[in-house]
Each structure stands twice: as structure tokens, then as C-alpha cells.
C-alpha positions in Angstrom: 21.5 -50.3 -89.7 21.1 -47.5 -87.2 17.9 -46.3 -88.9 16.5 -49.8 -89.0 17.1 -50.3 -85.3 15.5 -47.0 -84.4 12.5 -47.7 -86.7 11.9 -51.2 -85.3 12.2 -49.9 -81.7 9.8 -47.0 -82.4 7.1 -49.4 -83.9 7.6 -52.0 -81.2 9.2 -54.5 -83.5 12.1 -55.3 -81.3 15.8 -55.3 -82.3 19.1 -56.9 -81.7 19.3 -57.8 -78.0 15.7 -56.8 -77.4 12.5 -58.7 -76.9 9.4 -57.6 -78.7 6.5 -56.4 -76.5 4.1 -59.2 -75.5 0.9 -59.4 -77.6 1.9 -56.4 -79.6 1.5 -54.0 -76.7 3.8 -50.8 -76.7 6.7 -50.6 -74.3 5.4 -49.4 -70.8 6.2 -45.8 -70.1 8.8 -44.9 -67.5 7.3 -44.2 -64.1 7.1 -40.4 -63.4 8.4 -39.6 -59.9 5.8 -37.4 -58.2 6.7 -33.8 -57.4 7.0 -33.3 -53.6 6.2 -29.8 -52.3 6.5 -28.4 -48.8 4.6 -25.4 -47.4 6.6 -23.9 -44.6 4.5 -21.8 -42.3 5.0 -18.6 -40.3 5.8 -18.5 -36.7 8.8 -16.1 -36.0 11.2 -17.8 -33.5 9.2 -21.0 -33.7 10.1 -21.1 -37.3 13.6 -22.5 -36.4 11.6 -25.8 -36.3 11.7 -25.8 -40.1 15.4 -26.5 -40.0 14.7 -29.7 -38.1 11.9 -30.7 -40.5 14.1 -30.2 -43.5 17.0 -32.1 -41.9 14.7 -35.1 -41.2 13.4 -35.2 -44.8 17.0 -35.0 -46.1 18.1 -37.8 -43.8 15.4 -40.1 -45.2 16.1 -39.2 -48.8 12.8 -37.5 -49.4 13.4 -35.0 -52.3 11.7 -31.6 -52.5 10.8 -30.1 -55.9 8.6 -27.2 -54.7 8.9 -24.9 -51.7 6.3 -22.3 -50.6 7.3 -20.4 -47.5 5.7 -17.7 -45.4 7.7 -15.5 -43.0 10.3 -17.6 -41.2 9.2 -20.5 -43.5 10.3 -18.4 -46.4 13.7 -17.8 -44.7 14.3 -21.5 -44.0 13.0 -22.6 -47.4 15.1 -20.1 -49.3 18.2 -21.1 -47.4 17.6 -24.8 -48.1 17.0 -24.1 -51.8 20.1 -21.9 -52.0 22.3 -24.5 -50.2 22.7 -22.3 -47.2 20.8 -24.3 -44.5 24.1 -25.2 -42.7 24.9 -21.5 -42.4 21.4 -20.7 -41.1 21.5 -23.5 -38.5 24.9 -22.4 -37.3 23.6 -18.8 -37.0 20.4 -19.9 -35.2 22.2 -22.2 -32.7 24.7 -19.4 -31.9 22.0 -16.9 -30.8 21.8 -15.6 -27.3 19.3 -13.1 -25.8 22.0 -10.5 -26.0 22.8 -11.2 -29.7 19.1 -11.2 -30.5 18.7 -7.7 -29.0 21.9 -6.6 -30.9 20.2 -7.5 -34.2 17.2 -5.3 -33.4 18.0 -1.8 -34.9 15.1 -0.1 -33.1 13.9 3.2 -34.7 11.3 5.8 -33.7 10.3 6.9 -37.2 9.3 4.6 -40.0 6.6 1.9 -40.6 8.1 -0.5 -38.1 9.8 -0.5 -34.7 12.8 -2.4 -36.2 14.4 -1.1 -39.4 15.7 -4.6 -40.3 18.9 -3.4 -41.9 21.1 -5.6 -39.7 19.2 -8.8 -40.6 19.1 -7.8 -44.3 22.9 -7.4 -44.3 23.4 -10.9 -42.8 21.1 -12.3 -45.5 22.9 -10.4 -48.2 26.2 -11.7 -46.9 25.0 -15.3 -47.1 22.8 -15.3 -50.2 24.0 -12.2 -52.1 22.2 -11.4 -55.4 20.9 -14.9 -56.0 17.5 -14.8 -57.8 14.5 -17.0 -57.3 14.7 -18.1 -61.0 18.2 -19.5 -60.4 17.1 -21.8 -57.6 17.1 -25.6 -58.4 13.5 -25.9 -57.2 10.3 -24.0 -57.7 10.0 -21.4 -55.0 7.5 -18.9 -53.7 7.6 -16.5 -50.7 4.2 -15.3 -49.6 3.6 -11.7 -48.7 0.7 -9.4 -48.1 0.2 -6.1 -50.0 -0.8 -3.2 -47.7 -3.9 -1.2 -48.5 -5.4 -3.9 -50.8 -4.8 -7.0 -48.7 -3.7 -9.0 -51.8 -1.9 -12.2 -51.3 1.3 -11.9 -53.3 3.4 -14.9 -54.4 7.0 -13.7 -55.0 8.3 -16.2 -57.6 11.0 -14.1 -59.3 13.6 -11.5 -58.5 16.1 -11.2 -55.7 15.7 -13.9 -53.2 16.7 -11.7 -50.2 14.0 -9.1 -51.2 11.4 -11.8 -51.2 12.4 -13.1 -47.8 12.4 -9.7 -46.2 9.0 -8.9 -47.5 7.6 -12.2 -46.4 8.7 -11.8 -42.7 8.0 -8.0 -42.4 5.7 -8.4 -39.3 3.4 -5.3 -39.4 4.4 -2.7 -36.8 7.6 -4.6 -36.0 9.6 -4.6 -39.2 9.6 -2.1 -42.0 7.3 -2.7 -45.0 9.2 -3.7 -48.2 8.6 -2.2 -51.6 8.8 -4.7 -54.5 7.6 -3.7 -57.9 5.8 -0.7 -56.6 3.8 -2.7 -54.0 4.4 -2.2 -50.2 4.5 -5.7 -48.8 4.4 -7.1 -45.2 4.2 -10.5 -43.6 2.3 -13.1 -45.6 0.9 -14.6 -42.4 -1.9 -12.0 -42.6 -3.4 -13.9 -45.5 -1.8 -17.3 -45.8 0.3 -18.5 -42.8 0.7 -22.0 -44.2 0.8 -21.7 -48.0 -0.5 -25.0 -49.2 -2.3 -23.4 -52.1 1.0 -21.9 -53.4 2.8 -25.2 -53.3 0.0 -26.9 -55.3 -0.1 -24.1 -57.8 3.7 -24.5 -58.4 3.1 -28.1 -59.5 3.4 -30.2 -56.3 1.6 -33.6 -56.5 2.1 -34.2 -52.8 2.2 -31.3 -50.3 3.7 -31.5 -46.9 2.6 -28.6 -44.6 4.5 -27.4 -41.5 2.2 -25.5 -39.2 3.8 -23.7 -36.2 0.4 -22.8 -34.7 -0.9 -26.3 -34.2 0.5 -26.5 -30.6 -0.9 -23.1 -29.5 -3.3 -22.8 -26.6 -5.6 -20.3 -28.3 -8.6 -22.5 -29.0 -11.1 -19.7 -29.6 -13.6 -20.3 -26.8 -16.5 -17.9 -26.4 -16.9 -16.2 -23.0 -20.6 -15.5 -22.8 -20.7 -13.2 -19.8 -17.8 -11.3 -18.3 -17.5 -8.1 -16.4 -19.1 -6.2 -13.5 -22.9 -6.6 -13.4 -25.1 -3.5 -12.6 -25.3 -2.9 -8.9 -22.1 -4.6 -8.0 -19.8 -2.8 -5.7 -16.7 -1.4 -7.5 -13.4 -3.2 -6.9 -11.2 -1.4 -4.3 -8.3 0.6 -5.7 -5.0 -0.1 -4.0 -2.9 3.0 -3.3 0.4 3.0 -5.2 3.5 2.9 -2.9 5.8 5.9 -2.7 8.7 5.5 -5.1 12.1 7.3 -5.2 12.9 9.6 -8.2 15.5 7.1 -9.4 13.0 4.3 -9.5 10.5 6.4 -11.4 13.2 7.3 -14.0 14.0 3.6 -14.4 10.4 2.7 -14.8 10.0 5.3 -17.5 13.1 4.0 -19.4 11.8 0.4 -19.4 8.4 1.5 -20.6 10.0 3.1 -23.7 11.4 -0.3 -24.6 8.5 -2.0 -26.5 9.8 -5.5 -25.8 10.1 -5.1 -22.0 8.1 -7.7 -20.1 6.4 -6.0 -17.3 6.0 -7.6 -13.9 2.4 -6.2 -13.7 -0.5 -7.8 -15.5 -0.7 -5.0 -18.1 0.9 -6.1 -21.4 3.6 -4.1 -23.1 3.1 -2.5 -26.5 4.9 -5.2 -28.3 3.2 -7.8 -26.2 -0.2 -6.6 -27.4 0.9 -6.7 -31.0 2.5 -10.1 -30.7 -0.5 -11.7 -28.9 -2.9 -10.2 -31.5 -0.7 -11.5 -34.3 -0.6 -14.9 -32.7 -4.4 -15.1 -32.5 -4.8 -13.8 -36.0 -2.5 -16.3 -37.7 -3.9 -19.1 -35.6 -7.5 -18.4 -36.9 -6.4 -17.9 -40.5 -4.3 -21.0 -40.4 -7.2 -23.2 -39.3 -9.5 -21.7 -42.0 -7.0 -22.0 -44.8 -5.9 -25.6 -43.9 -9.6 -26.7 -43.6 -10.3 -25.3 -47.1 -7.2 -26.7 -48.7 -5.8 -29.5 -46.6 -2.3 -30.7 -47.2 -1.5 -34.4 -47.9 0.6 -34.5 -44.7 0.7 -32.1 -41.8 3.7 -31.6 -39.5 3.0 -29.7 -36.3 6.1 -29.2 -34.1 5.3 -28.9 -30.4 6.6 -25.3 -29.9 3.6 -23.6 -28.3 5.8 -22.7 -25.4 8.3 -20.8 -27.5 7.5 -17.1 -27.8 7.6 -15.3 -31.1 10.8 -13.5 -30.2 12.5 -16.3 -28.3 15.1 -16.7 -31.1 17.7 -17.8 -28.6 15.8 -21.1 -28.2 16.7 -22.4 -31.6 18.1 -25.7 -30.5 14.9 -26.6 -28.8 12.8 -25.6 -31.8 15.0 -27.4 -34.3 14.7 -30.6 -32.2 11.0 -30.2 -32.0 10.8 -29.9 -35.8 12.9 -33.0 -36.4 10.8 -35.0 -33.9 7.5 -33.9 -35.5 8.7 -34.8 -39.0 9.9 -38.3 -37.9 6.4 -39.1 -36.8 5.0 -38.9 -40.4 8.1 -39.9 -42.4 7.0 -43.5 -43.1 3.6 -42.4 -44.2 5.1 -39.9 -46.6 7.4 -42.6 -48.1 4.5 -44.9 -48.5 2.4 -42.2 -50.3 5.3 -41.4 -52.6 5.8 -45.0 -53.6 2.1 -45.6 -54.3 1.8 -42.4 -56.4 4.9 -43.4 -58.4 3.3 -46.8 -59.3 0.2 -45.1 -60.6 1.9 -42.3 -62.4 
């Protein structure tokens, strides 16, 4: 009897308690739920916004099957996939300017101003030896190989190693060696890794771009400077300063993150502004060539790259930005499920 029931069902003949297909048509296949992928972009302190975006998607029951992250996007995406987003949010909201400075183990020698050991120890404590292969979703952290400039997708191995390589801002953090390759921040080649999310099998890709609210619009200044024959600008004589003041000035100049009162930028200021401009231009180019299905752009242009103590503001901005497109995402998922 069992064989007979199975045979009749397989050939569309119906069985006990079953109605045969109309007009001899086979049973309709089950609808395949589309795979939802998210590309979490770079942005340093602005990247706390990813927490708000992920919270909004969770609240509306939107599943994620693929995560591709770059820099802070890799950190947030990895913590979500590992079930550690609560810990990351608690850590982020507890940061103050003093605690941020305390996490910066500044060094003189090495390939970066910050060794990064304190941050790595925190990640090791939370994530441990968890591997990318053990995650419940497909995951890739984007990094850049030094010397060759190759875009490297880290899709296997220790999760913490992949995260540290993806956020290794050149000149700020130490480069990370994985598999014989020296890797730095993936924002140099792919700040919002839509292409990686698609390659990992996502049918719908949601991109989160932290550079969409920046003021760098790339205008061209056609003529600037002193024309021939113009009188030189007068040079103001420097006021006489005490020996103690001169020593204090020298000490602050050694600190690469010190914000000067004068117009001249600090060493780190030059590096950070240059990096901002670079990733903004690259993001526009990559998103134009491979646009996502949905783009979330939190309004965090006023948050500096190292303003990590402003996590609450950034998280709220991420949630608000995600809420603006949630209904469109739901509609698209429903339509794709009907046609799958």
C-alpha cells in the first residue's frame, strides 16, 4: 500500500485523501524564498549605523542569508552572524572619548600608528576561534592586498582574522597577514561590496553606504592661487611664547590625532580626509557599475571617522534610514517569491 501511494503521488495519480491535479498537470512546485543579501559598507565610526540597520531588518522579520562586509561593515556583519550583535551594541554605546583613546595602543615602529592588539583581544573574547564556515549564513569580509592591490574576499578561516584584515586602515592599523598575503582595509577597492553579496548567491541585495551623506561632491576648481604680479600676502610675526608653552606645543604635535586650533591639519587629519575622499569616489564608481536592489544611506556625514563615542547617534541614524525603505524591500521579496 505504501509503494502504491508513493507511486500514484509521483505520477500525479492522486491517492487517499488527495485530489488529482486538474487537467493532468503536475503538482505546482513549492515557492522558493529568495535569498536576501546585505552589503555593509566601510565608514569607521559611522559604521555603528550598521547596528541600527540590522535591528530594523530584524524587527520587520526580514531574513538575511548572505552578508558581505567591508571594514566596520565586516565587524557588524560578523557579530550579527555570530549572534553577538547585542554585545557589540552594548560595547559601542558604552564608549566615551577617554575609552576610545584607551583602546588605541599607539606605536612608533610598525606598519600602522595603532598596533590593534587591544581591539583584537576584545574580538577574541567575544567571538573566539569561530570560523567563517561555521556561520549560519554565507559571509565574506573584503580586504585589499598590499603591493598587488587585489580585492580579497575572506570566506573561510578564523572570523576574527578576517575582521581585523578588513578594517586595517592603511597607516592607522597594522596590516594583517593571512595565507601569506598582507592585507589592509577593503575600502581601498570595494567600500560597499555589492558584487561580493551577489557572488555569494543573493537574489536581492541591500547595500548600506556610509558615504552617501558626505559633503565631498568632487567639484573642480578651475583657477586658484596667486596670479603672477600679485603682491605676496603679509606674514604675521609669531608672538613670543614661554618655554613651557613651546614644550606643550611639541607634545601635542607628536599626538597624530590632536586637532589643532590652526588651519593646518594634523598628520592623522590628512590621512583621514584623504581616505574619506578616496572611499567616496570609489563607492560612487562601484555602486554605479553594480547597483544594489535597495540602497540605505544613513545621515552620518557629520560623524568623524574616529568619533566612536557617538555610537548612539549613528545607530539611530541607521535604524531611521532602514525604516525608509523597509516596505519597498518587503514588497520586492513578496513579488520575487511569487515568480520563483
